Backbone of each chain as ProteinMPNN parsed JSONL, in Angstrom:
{"seq_chain_A": "EAQVTQNPRYLITVTGKKLTVTCSQNMNHEYMSWYRQDPGLGLRQIYYSMNVEVTDKGDVPEGYKVSRKEKRNFPLILESPSPNQTSLYFCASSSQTGGFGYTFGSGTRLTVV", "coords_chain_A": {"N_chain_A": [[15.713, -6.605, -169.569], [19.2, -6.163, -169.659], [21.047, -5.794, -166.762], [22.651, -4.378, -163.815], [21.75, -4.444, -160.536], [21.572, -2.494, -157.73], [20.987, -2.152, -154.256], [20.44, -0.423, -151.172], [19.731, 2.736, -152.903], [20.362, 5.05, -151.551], [21.72, 5.554, -148.32], [21.785, 6.215, -144.944], [23.545, 5.801, -142.026], [24.557, 4.805, -138.684], [27.672, 4.923, -136.916], [29.2, 1.798, -136.523], [26.95, 0.163, -136.849], [25.971, -2.694, -138.365], [25.721, -3.26, -141.875], [24.343, -4.168, -145.093], [24.892, -3.981, -148.524], [23.185, -4.743, -151.363], [23.756, -6.507, -154.456], [22.907, -7.446, -157.679], [23.005, -9.254, -160.735], [21.753, -9.87, -164.035], [22.866, -11.14, -166.203], [24.329, -13.415, -166.33], [27.021, -13.166, -165.788], [30.438, -13.948, -165.062], [32.35, -12.461, -163.7], [32.456, -10.181, -161.0], [32.489, -7.071, -159.246], [33.241, -4.723, -156.615], [33.356, -1.243, -156.137], [34.538, 1.815, -154.701], [33.845, 5.266, -154.884], [35.438, 8.274, -154.573], [35.809, 11.812, -154.29], [38.299, 13.119, -156.397], [39.821, 10.842, -156.209], [39.04, 8.912, -157.929], [37.803, 5.7, -158.985], [38.092, 3.08, -156.777], [38.976, -0.262, -156.3], [37.297, -2.546, -154.202], [36.638, -5.281, -153.54], [36.726, -8.212, -155.593], [35.247, -10.763, -157.669], [35.789, -13.793, -159.298], [34.194, -15.89, -159.888], [31.578, -18.098, -158.677], [31.991, -18.536, -155.236], [34.62, -17.695, -155.398], [36.598, -15.218, -154.463], [38.452, -12.142, -154.09], [40.731, -9.762, -152.651], [40.653, -6.285, -153.396], [42.017, -3.073, -153.952], [41.362, -1.58, -151.68], [40.341, -3.115, -149.282], [39.904, -3.093, -146.53], [37.753, -3.227, -143.764], [35.555, -4.158, -145.083], [33.46, -6.853, -146.258], [32.724, -9.595, -148.449], [30.627, -11.904, -150.262], [30.089, -14.702, -152.435], [27.854, -16.6, -153.14], [25.994, -17.316, -154.987], [25.82, -17.102, -158.55], [24.655, -14.768, -159.551], [24.516, -12.886, -157.491], [26.206, -10.554, -155.345], [26.839, -9.454, -152.561], [27.82, -6.631, -150.535], [29.282, -6.218, -147.456], [29.359, -4.334, -144.53], [30.707, -4.657, -141.577], [31.159, -3.144, -139.257], [30.567, -0.158, -139.681], [32.373, 2.893, -140.355], [32.925, 6.479, -140.21], [34.806, 7.092, -142.255], [34.123, 5.445, -144.267], [32.115, 6.585, -145.611], [30.867, 7.177, -148.724], [30.5, 6.817, -152.327], [29.263, 3.961, -153.723], [29.825, 1.408, -156.112], [28.652, -1.411, -157.835], [29.686, -3.876, -160.184], [29.643, -5.886, -163.166], [30.989, -8.398, -165.406], [31.94, -10.308, -168.349], [34.093, -12.781, -169.816], [33.497, -13.614, -172.366], [32.068, -11.464, -173.195], [33.936, -9.59, -173.702], [34.965, -8.284, -171.519], [33.815, -5.831, -170.937], [32.724, -4.013, -168.425], [29.58, -3.813, -166.808], [27.869, -1.412, -164.986], [26.21, -0.85, -161.852], [23.723, 1.48, -160.562], [24.678, 2.774, -158.384], [25.322, 3.316, -154.855], [24.799, 5.573, -152.414], [26.405, 6.077, -149.521], [26.253, 7.224, -146.229], [27.922, 7.558, -143.248], [27.436, 8.29, -139.965]], "CA_chain_A": [[16.819, -5.669, -169.784], [20.436, -6.539, -168.993], [21.383, -4.747, -165.814], [23.162, -4.639, -162.48], [20.836, -3.763, -159.619], [22.083, -2.287, -156.381], [20.066, -1.579, -153.275], [19.606, 0.721, -151.554], [20.405, 3.821, -153.625], [20.858, 5.984, -150.538], [21.676, 4.962, -146.987], [22.438, 6.934, -143.848], [23.597, 4.903, -140.891], [25.406, 5.264, -137.592], [28.92, 4.184, -136.721], [29.139, 0.512, -135.841], [25.747, -0.617, -137.139], [26.229, -3.544, -139.525], [24.825, -3.079, -143.012], [24.63, -4.91, -146.325], [24.447, -3.42, -149.796], [22.996, -5.883, -152.266], [24.061, -6.35, -155.872], [22.447, -8.58, -158.452], [23.081, -9.071, -162.186], [20.925, -10.847, -164.756], [23.542, -11.401, -167.462], [25.123, -14.628, -166.173], [28.433, -12.801, -165.816], [31.244, -14.633, -164.054], [33.134, -11.509, -162.91], [31.747, -9.109, -160.312], [33.398, -6.229, -158.462], [32.759, -3.576, -155.864], [34.235, -0.077, -156.142], [34.083, 3.02, -154.04], [34.252, 6.458, -155.611], [35.622, 9.435, -153.719], [36.285, 12.946, -155.098], [39.738, 13.232, -156.61], [40.506, 9.539, -156.102], [38.532, 7.999, -158.94], [37.16, 4.489, -158.463], [39.058, 2.135, -156.21], [38.345, -1.566, -156.154], [37.24, -3.051, -152.845], [36.727, -6.73, -153.715], [36.196, -8.718, -156.841], [34.976, -12.19, -157.686], [35.937, -14.364, -160.633], [33.098, -16.832, -160.072], [30.965, -18.499, -157.419], [32.902, -18.946, -154.163], [35.981, -17.225, -155.675], [36.684, -13.776, -154.256], [39.793, -11.683, -153.745], [40.797, -8.374, -152.237], [41.094, -5.261, -154.321], [42.997, -2.128, -153.429], [40.937, -0.989, -150.398], [39.39, -4.069, -148.715], [39.776, -3.015, -145.072], [36.449, -2.826, -143.261], [34.505, -4.707, -145.942], [33.407, -8.285, -146.552], [31.842, -9.972, -149.555], [30.416, -13.329, -150.462], [29.546, -15.021, -153.758], [27.253, -17.929, -153.012], [25.291, -17.564, -156.242], [26.492, -16.373, -159.619], [24.03, -13.483, -159.833], [24.527, -11.969, -156.344], [27.528, -10.244, -154.788], [26.586, -8.43, -151.548], [28.92, -5.972, -149.833], [28.944, -6.165, -146.038], [30.176, -3.518, -143.639], [30.404, -5.221, -140.262], [31.157, -2.05, -138.284], [30.88, 1.015, -140.506], [32.974, 4.079, -139.747], [32.72, 7.66, -141.075], [35.676, 7.116, -143.436], [33.503, 4.614, -145.303], [31.162, 7.415, -146.329], [31.34, 7.169, -150.096], [29.592, 6.329, -153.363], [29.675, 2.599, -154.024], [29.328, 0.828, -157.353], [28.832, -2.803, -158.164], [29.825, -4.041, -161.622], [29.846, -7.269, -163.603], [31.43, -8.553, -166.789], [32.249, -11.678, -168.749], [35.179, -12.906, -170.785], [32.899, -13.695, -173.698], [31.587, -10.14, -173.531], [35.065, -8.682, -173.901], [35.329, -7.635, -170.267], [33.208, -4.518, -170.74], [31.948, -4.08, -167.198], [28.312, -3.098, -166.66], [27.818, -0.87, -163.633], [24.957, -0.487, -161.217], [23.456, 2.917, -160.46], [25.406, 3.331, -157.253], [24.734, 3.454, -153.519], [25.471, 6.647, -151.674], [26.394, 5.72, -148.115], [26.747, 8.193, -145.268], [28.068, 6.995, -141.906], [27.564, 9.442, -139.027]], "C_chain_A": [[18.032, -6.124, -168.973], [20.844, -5.436, -168.025], [22.012, -5.303, -164.545], [22.324, -3.792, -161.523], [21.456, -3.704, -158.231], [20.974, -1.732, -155.509], [20.73, -1.5, -151.903], [20.391, 1.744, -152.378], [21.036, 4.821, -152.661], [20.723, 5.324, -149.169], [22.445, 5.86, -146.027], [22.393, 6.013, -142.646], [24.53, 5.484, -139.826], [26.633, 4.376, -137.468], [28.673, 2.889, -135.964], [27.932, -0.346, -136.15], [25.927, -1.368, -138.456], [25.23, -3.275, -140.642], [25.291, -3.907, -144.194], [24.074, -4.139, -147.506], [24.349, -4.581, -150.786], [23.335, -5.511, -153.699], [23.638, -7.614, -156.593], [22.554, -8.26, -159.938], [22.336, -10.209, -162.875], [21.542, -11.261, -166.087], [24.404, -12.665, -167.421], [26.63, -14.34, -166.249], [29.204, -13.543, -164.729], [32.012, -13.648, -163.164], [32.233, -10.461, -162.283], [32.729, -8.373, -159.405], [32.632, -5.172, -157.694], [33.821, -2.481, -155.901], [33.647, 0.982, -155.222], [34.661, 4.216, -154.796], [34.286, 7.637, -154.656], [36.203, 10.567, -154.553], [37.808, 12.989, -155.177], [40.492, 11.92, -156.583], [40.041, 8.55, -157.158], [37.798, 6.832, -158.299], [38.245, 3.528, -157.983], [38.332, 0.827, -155.919], [38.425, -2.058, -154.72], [37.471, -4.57, -152.842], [36.276, -7.074, -155.118], [36.026, -10.23, -156.74], [35.062, -12.691, -159.121], [34.871, -15.417, -160.932], [32.546, -17.207, -158.704], [32.042, -19.018, -156.471], [34.353, -18.543, -154.42], [36.009, -15.708, -155.551], [38.113, -13.402, -153.882], [39.754, -10.203, -153.43], [41.233, -7.483, -153.396], [42.103, -4.353, -153.648], [42.654, -1.59, -152.035], [39.944, -1.896, -149.689], [39.111, -3.903, -147.222], [38.4, -2.503, -144.675], [35.28, -3.364, -144.045], [34.601, -6.229, -146.014], [32.488, -8.495, -147.734], [31.619, -11.47, -149.512], [29.847, -13.535, -151.857], [29.03, -16.448, -153.715], [26.47, -18.315, -154.267], [25.941, -16.682, -157.309], [25.937, -14.962, -159.772], [24.205, -12.451, -158.704], [25.92, -11.779, -155.756], [27.345, -9.129, -153.747], [27.866, -7.892, -150.911], [28.477, -5.748, -148.391], [29.92, -5.259, -145.299], [29.812, -3.929, -142.218], [30.296, -4.133, -139.2], [31.542, -0.76, -139.003], [31.483, 2.163, -139.7], [32.814, 5.253, -140.704], [33.612, 7.686, -142.315], [35.196, 6.151, -144.528], [32.34, 5.336, -145.992], [31.666, 7.598, -147.747], [30.193, 6.8, -151.034], [30.113, 4.97, -153.813], [29.021, 2.108, -155.31], [29.636, -0.659, -157.402], [28.902, -2.919, -159.683], [30.019, -5.516, -161.951], [30.299, -7.306, -165.05], [31.673, -10.029, -167.082], [33.382, -11.671, -169.751], [34.622, -12.935, -172.197], [32.37, -12.343, -174.145], [32.695, -9.129, -173.695], [35.389, -7.827, -172.693], [34.772, -6.221, -170.116], [32.288, -4.556, -169.542], [30.674, -3.251, -167.313], [28.192, -2.685, -165.205], [26.387, -0.69, -163.152], [24.851, 1.027, -161.081], [24.13, 3.574, -159.27], [24.601, 3.363, -155.971], [25.507, 4.531, -152.782], [25.296, 6.384, -150.187], [26.982, 6.851, -147.279], [26.761, 7.534, -143.899], [28.322, 8.151, -140.938], [27.967, 8.941, -137.639]], "O_chain_A": [[17.93, -6.427, -167.785], [20.972, -4.276, -168.419], [21.93, -6.493, -164.241], [22.21, -2.578, -161.687], [21.813, -4.725, -157.642], [20.135, -0.951, -155.958], [21.486, -2.391, -151.516], [21.606, 1.611, -152.526], [22.107, 5.366, -152.926], [19.746, 4.628, -148.892], [23.599, 6.214, -146.269], [21.333, 5.502, -142.285], [25.191, 6.501, -140.034], [26.617, 3.214, -137.873], [28.031, 2.874, -134.913], [27.898, -1.505, -135.736], [26.023, -0.761, -139.523], [24.04, -3.085, -140.39], [26.455, -4.295, -144.291], [22.925, -3.697, -147.489], [25.32, -5.304, -151.01], [23.218, -4.353, -154.102], [23.969, -8.721, -156.17], [22.24, -7.149, -160.365], [22.289, -11.338, -162.387], [20.83, -11.684, -166.999], [25.128, -12.951, -168.374], [27.408, -15.172, -166.717], [28.702, -13.745, -163.623], [32.297, -13.955, -162.006], [31.351, -9.915, -162.946], [33.669, -8.961, -158.87], [31.527, -4.779, -158.068], [35.011, -2.739, -155.725], [32.439, 1.041, -154.995], [35.793, 4.188, -155.277], [33.288, 7.96, -154.011], [37.015, 10.313, -155.442], [38.505, 12.907, -154.165], [41.681, 11.883, -156.901], [40.597, 7.457, -157.267], [37.242, 6.957, -157.208], [39.189, 3.216, -158.71], [37.231, 0.812, -155.368], [39.483, -2.0, -154.093], [38.403, -5.062, -152.206], [35.536, -6.32, -155.751], [36.58, -10.882, -155.855], [34.489, -12.101, -160.037], [34.668, -15.792, -162.087], [33.001, -16.687, -157.686], [32.888, -19.828, -156.849], [35.243, -19.016, -153.713], [35.507, -14.996, -156.422], [38.885, -14.24, -153.417], [38.864, -9.48, -153.878], [42.046, -7.86, -154.24], [42.941, -4.807, -152.869], [43.549, -1.189, -151.29], [38.795, -1.495, -149.501], [38.175, -4.511, -146.702], [37.935, -1.481, -145.179], [34.129, -3.07, -143.722], [35.674, -6.81, -145.853], [31.594, -7.691, -147.998], [32.324, -12.205, -148.82], [29.197, -12.644, -152.402], [29.681, -17.378, -154.19], [26.306, -19.498, -154.568], [26.534, -15.649, -157.0], [26.69, -14.043, -160.095], [24.055, -11.254, -158.948], [26.71, -12.72, -155.68], [27.666, -7.975, -154.027], [28.858, -8.607, -150.771], [27.425, -5.16, -148.14], [31.138, -5.394, -145.423], [28.739, -3.589, -141.719], [29.425, -4.201, -138.333], [32.691, -0.323, -138.945], [31.15, 2.373, -138.534], [32.59, 5.044, -141.897], [33.216, 8.25, -143.335], [35.808, 6.062, -145.593], [31.666, 4.766, -146.85], [32.763, 8.113, -147.959], [29.078, 6.511, -150.601], [31.263, 4.844, -154.232], [27.842, 2.351, -155.566], [30.733, -1.1, -157.056], [28.255, -2.151, -160.395], [30.496, -6.293, -161.124], [30.04, -6.385, -165.824], [31.62, -10.877, -166.192], [33.608, -10.681, -170.447], [35.201, -12.354, -173.115], [32.237, -12.096, -175.344], [32.43, -7.933, -173.814], [36.011, -6.772, -172.818], [35.222, -5.481, -169.242], [31.178, -5.081, -169.633], [30.684, -2.139, -167.842], [28.386, -3.496, -164.3], [25.478, -0.416, -163.935], [25.772, 1.76, -161.441], [24.148, 4.8, -159.163], [23.372, 3.428, -155.987], [26.711, 4.412, -152.556], [24.187, 6.458, -149.656], [28.06, 7.368, -147.575], [25.744, 7.014, -143.441], [29.296, 8.892, -141.076], [28.125, 9.739, -136.716]]}, "seq_chain_B": "AQSVTQLDSQVPVFEEAPVELRCNYSSSVSVYLFWYVQYPNQGLQLLLKYLSGSTLVKGINGFEAEFNKSQTSFHLRKPSVHISDTAEYFCAVISSGAGSYQLTFGKGTKLSVIP", "coords_chain_B": {"N_chain_B": [[52.242, -4.941, -161.044], [49.339, -3.148, -162.117], [48.56, 0.118, -163.377], [46.926, 3.305, -163.897], [47.228, 6.454, -165.371], [45.723, 9.485, -165.587], [46.255, 12.344, -167.19], [45.209, 14.894, -167.005], [43.149, 16.563, -164.762], [41.015, 18.225, -165.113], [39.37, 19.445, -167.985], [38.574, 22.11, -169.862], [36.622, 23.066, -172.664], [35.583, 24.653, -175.683], [32.327, 24.544, -177.143], [31.852, 22.562, -180.047], [34.529, 22.467, -180.605], [37.557, 20.471, -180.984], [38.614, 17.727, -178.834], [40.973, 16.165, -176.65], [41.521, 13.654, -174.372], [43.85, 12.568, -172.104], [45.538, 9.483, -171.434], [47.63, 7.31, -169.747], [49.109, 4.119, -169.193], [50.355, 1.565, -167.006], [51.828, -1.505, -167.106], [53.066, -4.811, -166.885], [52.416, -6.792, -168.56], [50.336, -8.005, -171.287], [47.574, -5.879, -172.194], [44.125, -4.932, -171.751], [42.13, -2.202, -172.652], [40.072, 0.548, -171.624], [37.554, 3.097, -171.874], [35.399, 4.923, -169.844], [32.369, 6.76, -169.226], [30.919, 9.115, -167.022], [28.051, 10.645, -166.369], [26.677, 13.521, -164.665], [25.563, 12.631, -161.452], [25.034, 9.986, -162.126], [25.585, 6.49, -163.01], [28.376, 4.565, -164.35], [29.202, 4.375, -167.799], [30.113, 2.379, -170.519], [32.295, 3.604, -172.943], [34.13, 2.896, -174.991], [36.373, 0.227, -175.999], [39.55, -1.433, -176.087], [40.74, -4.455, -177.133], [42.217, -6.117, -178.839], [43.838, -6.203, -182.103], [42.992, -3.705, -184.511], [44.447, -0.587, -183.786], [43.094, 1.764, -183.546], [40.181, 2.687, -182.113], [36.723, 2.885, -182.246], [33.985, 4.417, -180.566], [30.927, 4.97, -178.741], [28.79, 7.858, -179.24], [30.434, 9.374, -180.921], [33.084, 9.313, -180.074], [36.554, 8.332, -180.124], [39.505, 6.294, -179.698], [43.032, 5.78, -179.48], [45.268, 3.157, -179.32], [48.515, 3.035, -178.21], [51.197, 1.228, -178.078], [53.976, 1.517, -177.722], [54.204, 3.957, -176.47], [52.704, 3.503, -174.299], [50.005, 4.423, -174.118], [46.583, 5.565, -174.291], [44.764, 7.506, -175.558], [41.829, 9.519, -175.583], [39.602, 10.843, -178.002], [37.636, 13.413, -179.593], [36.252, 14.901, -182.415], [34.537, 17.102, -182.439], [32.943, 18.642, -179.923], [29.93, 18.469, -177.908], [27.567, 20.232, -175.832], [26.318, 18.302, -174.313], [28.297, 16.471, -173.834], [29.569, 17.089, -171.542], [30.901, 15.801, -168.7], [32.369, 13.274, -166.535], [35.272, 11.481, -167.3], [36.676, 8.287, -167.414], [39.592, 6.412, -167.639], [40.576, 3.014, -167.972], [42.147, -0.142, -167.125], [42.812, -3.569, -167.823], [44.973, -6.112, -166.973], [45.784, -8.571, -169.022], [47.368, -10.825, -168.807], [47.618, -11.439, -166.175], [45.789, -13.073, -165.013], [43.694, -12.524, -163.275], [41.974, -10.566, -164.171], [41.302, -8.034, -163.179], [39.844, -4.807, -163.073], [41.273, -1.738, -163.3], [41.089, 1.671, -162.483], [41.804, 5.022, -163.669], [42.107, 8.328, -162.167], [40.253, 9.985, -163.236], [38.935, 12.442, -165.568], [37.521, 15.549, -165.745], [35.421, 16.78, -168.071], [34.471, 19.828, -169.315], [32.205, 21.438, -171.262], [32.006, 24.419, -172.915], [29.559, 26.794, -173.724]], "CA_chain_B": [[50.966, -4.268, -160.765], [48.897, -2.264, -163.185], [48.082, 1.423, -162.935], [46.481, 4.196, -164.951], [47.412, 7.864, -165.075], [45.025, 10.438, -166.446], [47.17, 13.463, -167.019], [44.483, 16.138, -166.744], [41.992, 16.335, -163.903], [39.905, 19.0, -165.672], [39.604, 19.947, -169.336], [37.506, 22.949, -170.414], [36.719, 23.201, -174.117], [34.411, 25.294, -176.253], [31.442, 23.708, -177.957], [32.236, 22.295, -181.428], [35.984, 22.325, -180.714], [38.022, 19.096, -180.731], [39.143, 17.478, -177.491], [41.733, 14.941, -176.402], [41.728, 13.334, -172.957], [45.03, 11.737, -172.141], [45.602, 8.351, -170.522], [48.795, 6.427, -169.841], [48.969, 2.972, -168.317], [51.564, 0.842, -166.653], [51.584, -2.923, -166.896], [54.183, -5.612, -167.378], [51.884, -7.821, -169.449], [49.373, -7.477, -172.263], [46.478, -5.156, -171.554], [42.883, -4.509, -172.359], [41.967, -0.802, -172.245], [38.668, 0.983, -171.647], [37.137, 4.426, -171.449], [34.036, 5.009, -169.332], [31.869, 8.106, -169.001], [29.964, 9.245, -165.925], [27.309, 11.901, -166.377], [26.363, 13.948, -163.295], [24.611, 11.851, -160.65], [24.706, 8.718, -162.764], [26.613, 5.452, -162.971], [29.365, 4.592, -165.42], [28.789, 3.78, -169.057], [31.269, 2.069, -171.358], [32.4, 4.376, -174.184], [34.82, 2.068, -175.972], [37.374, -0.663, -175.43], [40.545, -2.057, -176.949], [41.151, -5.785, -176.691], [43.273, -6.536, -179.752], [43.545, -5.815, -183.47], [43.221, -2.324, -184.911], [44.774, 0.262, -182.631], [42.121, 2.862, -183.497], [38.922, 2.111, -181.666], [35.605, 3.845, -182.263], [32.993, 4.12, -179.553], [29.639, 5.642, -178.86], [28.737, 9.323, -179.161], [31.451, 10.004, -181.75], [34.415, 9.236, -179.482], [37.487, 7.313, -180.569], [40.75, 6.265, -178.933], [44.106, 5.076, -180.168], [46.19, 2.413, -178.479], [49.903, 3.182, -178.624], [51.918, 0.335, -177.17], [55.316, 2.018, -177.433], [54.067, 5.063, -175.519], [51.76, 3.01, -173.27], [48.952, 5.433, -174.019], [45.258, 5.243, -174.855], [44.112, 8.816, -175.497], [40.449, 9.603, -176.085], [39.448, 12.042, -178.827], [36.382, 13.676, -180.292], [36.553, 16.03, -183.288], [33.669, 18.259, -182.208], [32.18, 18.293, -178.719], [28.639, 19.109, -177.649], [27.283, 20.515, -174.432], [25.918, 17.05, -173.667], [29.492, 15.682, -173.521], [30.042, 17.47, -170.215], [30.852, 14.601, -167.863], [33.682, 12.824, -166.097], [35.707, 10.374, -168.143], [37.632, 7.436, -166.719], [40.349, 5.414, -168.366], [40.731, 1.835, -167.129], [42.974, -1.189, -167.726], [42.881, -4.945, -167.315], [46.174, -6.82, -167.395], [45.227, -9.852, -169.445], [48.223, -11.943, -168.461], [47.713, -11.607, -164.726], [44.89, -14.148, -164.623], [42.592, -12.126, -162.409], [41.093, -9.682, -164.935], [40.863, -6.888, -162.384], [39.724, -3.545, -163.799], [41.843, -0.641, -162.519], [40.716, 2.957, -163.049], [42.481, 6.269, -163.385], [41.365, 9.188, -161.244], [39.189, 10.681, -163.944], [39.091, 13.773, -166.158], [36.234, 16.229, -165.89], [35.314, 17.557, -169.302], [33.453, 20.875, -169.27], [32.012, 22.034, -172.578], [31.57, 25.797, -172.727], [28.751, 27.213, -174.886]], "C_chain_B": [[50.626, -3.32, -161.904], [48.438, -0.941, -162.602], [47.724, 2.268, -164.143], [46.684, 5.634, -164.494], [46.641, 8.7, -166.082], [45.665, 11.797, -166.167], [46.476, 14.774, -166.682], [43.277, 15.843, -165.864], [40.761, 17.085, -164.431], [40.306, 19.508, -167.046], [38.405, 20.78, -169.756], [37.709, 23.101, -171.92], [35.446, 23.846, -174.626], [33.617, 24.305, -177.099], [31.91, 23.715, -179.409], [33.748, 22.259, -181.637], [36.37, 20.867, -180.512], [38.568, 18.964, -179.312], [39.94, 16.186, -177.474], [41.911, 14.802, -174.895], [42.82, 12.281, -172.89], [45.014, 10.654, -171.058], [46.872, 7.567, -170.789], [48.628, 5.292, -168.84], [50.333, 2.35, -168.051], [51.187, -0.592, -166.379], [52.729, -3.706, -167.507], [53.73, -6.696, -168.352], [50.923, -7.173, -170.44], [48.171, -6.873, -171.552], [45.234, -5.085, -172.425], [42.609, -3.113, -171.808], [40.542, -0.334, -172.487], [38.585, 2.489, -171.337], [35.671, 4.341, -171.03], [33.675, 6.477, -169.164], [30.865, 8.076, -167.858], [29.323, 10.619, -166.01], [26.923, 12.255, -164.944], [25.268, 13.099, -162.661], [24.163, 10.556, -161.319], [25.827, 7.704, -162.565], [27.56, 5.583, -164.143], [28.863, 3.833, -166.64], [30.034, 3.545, -169.909], [31.216, 2.862, -172.656], [33.014, 3.539, -175.299], [35.86, 1.202, -175.261], [38.327, -1.149, -176.514], [40.924, -3.399, -176.343], [42.314, -6.289, -177.526], [42.926, -5.991, -181.128], [43.858, -4.363, -183.742], [43.433, -1.435, -183.697], [43.85, 1.462, -182.506], [40.759, 2.26, -183.211], [37.844, 3.189, -181.666], [34.559, 3.416, -181.247], [31.687, 4.845, -179.797], [29.802, 7.16, -178.806], [29.87, 10.022, -179.919], [32.863, 10.002, -181.182], [35.24, 8.135, -180.134], [38.742, 7.385, -179.712], [41.769, 5.458, -179.697], [45.055, 4.45, -179.165], [47.596, 2.576, -179.047], [50.768, 2.397, -177.641], [53.282, 0.903, -176.777], [55.281, 3.172, -176.42], [53.156, 4.713, -174.351], [50.648, 4.026, -173.028], [47.673, 4.944, -174.685], [44.422, 6.519, -174.746], [42.744, 8.796, -176.172], [40.277, 10.91, -176.842], [38.024, 12.157, -179.334], [36.596, 14.924, -181.128], [35.727, 17.276, -183.018], [32.756, 17.929, -181.023], [30.87, 19.06, -178.638], [28.497, 19.365, -176.168], [27.009, 19.221, -173.67], [27.102, 16.132, -173.348], [30.087, 16.057, -172.177], [29.815, 16.316, -169.253], [32.258, 14.335, -167.333], [34.025, 11.55, -166.86], [36.817, 9.606, -167.424], [38.276, 6.462, -167.698], [40.585, 4.229, -167.428], [41.496, 0.751, -167.874], [42.745, -2.521, -167.039], [44.166, -5.536, -167.852], [45.781, -8.242, -167.731], [46.088, -11.034, -169.038], [48.264, -12.256, -166.984], [46.768, -12.683, -164.207], [43.681, -13.724, -163.82], [41.59, -11.221, -163.107], [40.492, -8.577, -164.081], [40.879, -5.632, -163.232], [40.199, -2.416, -162.893], [41.585, 0.674, -163.227], [41.762, 4.033, -162.778], [41.588, 7.137, -162.515], [40.316, 10.044, -161.927], [39.59, 12.04, -164.482], [37.713, 14.377, -166.335], [36.273, 17.109, -167.128], [34.16, 18.552, -169.157], [33.372, 21.514, -170.649], [31.349, 23.395, -172.391], [30.78, 26.25, -173.946], [29.408, 28.355, -175.639]], "O_chain_B": [[51.506, -2.767, -162.562], [47.978, -0.885, -161.462], [48.153, 1.992, -165.263], [46.349, 5.986, -163.362], [46.885, 8.624, -167.287], [45.613, 12.314, -165.051], [47.103, 15.676, -166.126], [42.472, 14.969, -166.185], [39.625, 16.655, -164.233], [41.437, 19.949, -167.251], [37.327, 20.233, -169.985], [38.837, 23.248, -172.39], [34.364, 23.625, -174.082], [34.164, 23.369, -177.683], [32.315, 24.752, -179.934], [34.2, 22.037, -182.76], [35.6, 20.1, -179.933], [38.934, 19.953, -178.675], [39.625, 15.236, -178.191], [42.39, 15.719, -174.228], [42.733, 11.235, -173.534], [44.55, 10.869, -169.938], [47.155, 7.202, -171.93], [48.068, 5.487, -167.761], [51.308, 2.581, -168.766], [50.339, -0.875, -165.532], [53.292, -3.309, -168.527], [54.552, -7.429, -168.902], [50.724, -5.959, -170.433], [47.798, -7.297, -170.458], [45.292, -5.166, -173.652], [42.831, -2.863, -170.623], [39.887, -0.766, -173.435], [39.428, 3.052, -170.64], [34.828, 3.783, -171.732], [34.545, 7.329, -168.984], [30.067, 7.146, -167.734], [29.972, 11.634, -165.756], [26.85, 11.368, -164.093], [24.205, 12.879, -163.241], [23.045, 10.089, -161.1], [26.882, 8.026, -162.018], [27.55, 6.591, -164.85], [28.199, 2.802, -166.533], [30.901, 4.413, -170.006], [30.226, 2.807, -173.385], [32.487, 3.481, -176.41], [36.18, 1.414, -174.092], [37.968, -1.26, -177.686], [41.368, -3.478, -175.198], [43.284, -6.826, -176.991], [41.866, -5.394, -181.319], [44.865, -3.838, -183.266], [42.701, -1.516, -182.711], [43.827, 2.114, -181.462], [40.253, 1.432, -183.969], [38.049, 4.281, -181.136], [34.278, 2.229, -181.079], [31.387, 5.274, -180.911], [30.836, 7.669, -178.374], [30.226, 11.153, -179.585], [33.754, 10.63, -181.754], [34.705, 7.143, -180.628], [39.014, 8.405, -179.078], [41.421, 4.563, -180.467], [45.578, 5.123, -178.276], [47.838, 2.291, -180.22], [51.033, 2.845, -176.525], [53.696, 0.781, -175.624], [56.202, 3.341, -175.621], [52.879, 5.562, -173.504], [50.385, 4.432, -171.896], [47.685, 4.039, -175.52], [43.491, 6.599, -173.944], [42.543, 8.141, -177.195], [40.74, 11.96, -176.396], [37.306, 11.168, -179.485], [37.079, 15.927, -180.604], [36.158, 18.386, -183.33], [31.904, 17.046, -181.113], [30.718, 20.139, -179.211], [29.215, 18.789, -175.35], [27.42, 19.069, -172.52], [26.931, 15.122, -172.665], [31.024, 15.404, -171.717], [28.679, 15.903, -169.018], [33.204, 15.062, -167.636], [33.187, 10.666, -167.041], [37.764, 10.193, -166.9], [37.6, 5.787, -168.473], [40.772, 4.417, -166.225], [41.498, 0.72, -169.105], [42.515, -2.587, -165.831], [44.427, -5.47, -169.053], [45.478, -9.035, -166.839], [45.579, -12.15, -168.933], [48.883, -13.239, -166.577], [46.928, -13.157, -163.082], [42.728, -14.492, -163.693], [40.447, -11.124, -162.66], [39.323, -8.225, -164.235], [41.803, -5.41, -164.014], [39.606, -2.163, -161.844], [41.828, 0.794, -164.428], [42.504, 3.97, -161.797], [40.471, 6.755, -162.167], [39.566, 10.757, -161.259], [40.466, 12.709, -163.933], [36.845, 13.799, -166.988], [37.055, 18.056, -167.217], [33.019, 18.163, -168.907], [34.355, 22.065, -171.144], [30.28, 23.508, -171.793], [31.252, 26.118, -175.075], [28.866, 28.828, -176.638]]}, "name": "protein", "num_of_chains": 2, "seq": "EAQVTQNPRYLITVTGKKLTVTCSQNMNHEYMSWYRQDPGLGLRQIYYSMNVEVTDKGDVPEGYKVSRKEKRNFPLILESPSPNQTSLYFCASSSQTGGFGYTFGSGTRLTVVAQSVTQLDSQVPVFEEAPVELRCNYSSSVSVYLFWYVQYPNQGLQLLLKYLSGSTLVKGINGFEAEFNKSQTSFHLRKPSVHISDTAEYFCAVISSGAGSYQLTFGKGTKLSVIP"}
């Protein structure tokens, strides 16, 4: 089944403790993105990647890092999480040949206390 | 820079009535346009997309949208809604000439279908 897999689904952590949210897709998509969703603000892009080793900042990149060492994986790293990073996070992937219809993961609900 | 404005944050409608969710975009280059749906406690699902060609686009679950370049709009419509259509709907745009193919979302419209 074609899908984007995020882990974990739920995470509670403390301020300053480094964490990684994993994202993997099995569709050989070249484009991958991370979004955060907050009430009333919609989805805002954190980082995106156009292919292996090619990443760029989205609208809200502060406090986040990403890497794209393999085509299928696009982990999101929070080096020193803070409470304002409490949010619902989505990973998504798409391809030009697929008409850019992004496929989304199920989401990761992160709480930073 | 590209942006999307969804004009209504909440839309209540009675079951079996028609609905239109409004979306306007801003971009200086050609665009690709999308509507996504998010059911409660779920991820996002693609409803329909406009890349080129016919300006009337049909999607899943009986939804359709019309691309209007002169009004920079991409409104979503359904002639008769069901209870199961209760969800949040997001309009999104990619500026095809920008080279990066970033997907930018509006803030969403919550559709509530009243029995």
